[in-house]
N, C-alpha and C positions, 0 to 999 in steps of 0.2 A: 504494500500500500504506500503511495507516495506521501512524503512528508512535506508539509507546507511551511515555509519560513516566512515570518512576518517581516516586512521591510520597514524598520523603524525610521530609516532615512527619509522616506517620502513624506511622512507627516511632518517631520521637523523641517524639511525643505519648504513645504507649503506654509508652515508657520512663519518661516523667515521671509518668504515672498509677501505675505500679508503685512509684515512690518515695513516693507519697502514700497507698498502700494501708494501711488500718488494720492494726495488728499485734495479734495475739491472744496473751494469756498463758495461755490454756486449752490444756492438752496434748491432743493428738489421741489418741483411743482407739477401737478397733474394737468395744469392748464396750458403748458408750453406745447406748441405745435412742433413736431419733430420732422425734420427733412430726411431723417435716417430711414431709408427704405430697404429693408432686408427681408428676404423671403426665408424665414427661419425653418420652415418645413423643408425647403429645397436644400438648405445648408445641412440639416440633419441627415437627409437622404444621401447627400454627397459624402458626408463624414462616414456613414455606414459603408458606402462603397469603398472608400479609401482604407477604412479600417479592415475591410475584408482582405485587401491585398497586403496590408502591413502586418503580416503574421507569418513567422518562419515556417510553420507546418503547412499552412495554406499555400505558401510559395512553393514548398516541396511538392505538394499535391498537384499544383498547377504545372510545374515543370515536368512531372511524371506524365500527366495527361498529354502535354505537348509532345513528349518523346514518343508516345505510342499512338497518338492521334485519337483513339477512343478507348475507353477503359471502364470496367465495372467497379463498383465499390469494393467488391471482394478482392479483385486484383490490386486495388489501391492499398487496402489494409494489410494484405499479405506482403506486398513488396516493401511497404514502409514500416512493417511490424507494429501495427497499431491495433487497438481494439476496434471492432466493427462499428460500435456506436460513436467512437471518436471520429473515425473517418466520415461517417454519415453526417455528423453534426457540422463538420467543417465543409463538407460538400454542400450542405444545405445553405450555409452562409454564402459560399461562392455562387450558388445558383440564385439565391435571393438578390444578390448584387448584380446578377446578369453576366458574371464572368465566365461561368460554364453553362453549357446547354445540355439537357438530357434528351436522350433518344431511346425509345423503347423498341427492342427487337425480340419478339416472342416474350419469354419470361425474364429477359435481361434488360436492365436499364444501363445505357452507356453514357458516359460523360465525355464531352468534347469542349475544347477551348472556344469561347466566343471572341474571335479575333477582332470583329467589328467593335465590340464593347471595349476591348483592351485598347484599341486605337483611340476611341472616344475618351477614355480615361487618361491616356497619355497626353492627348491634346489639351484636356482640361487642366492637368497638372502643369504642363508647360506654360499655359496662359496664366495660371495662378501664381507660379513662382518666378516667371520670367518676364 
């Protein structure tokens, strides 16, 4: 059974950041019209897609799918020496983000890389950071 180690450094780091947060002398008012137009729903969806890619195991799964072109969850968990449930959970995250596509052939479900989606994500990230 895995042992989980609590990272004490993160909470103390957050406490330190709170001490350095800029203080505002502007009083808060609910009557102020804001020019800040942010679609928070889209931001949240974008964060979920990026988070799906920013995980070492999901990156390994994606690389494996790319190498073999199409693969079942069984082949993935056997090759990567994972529990079936772990492989399935990570594939579900990749599928929900549109990064992989499922294709049923008889009783098997195959996973393939959605290259169009990967290209869209790459373009988005380039625009975001560059």
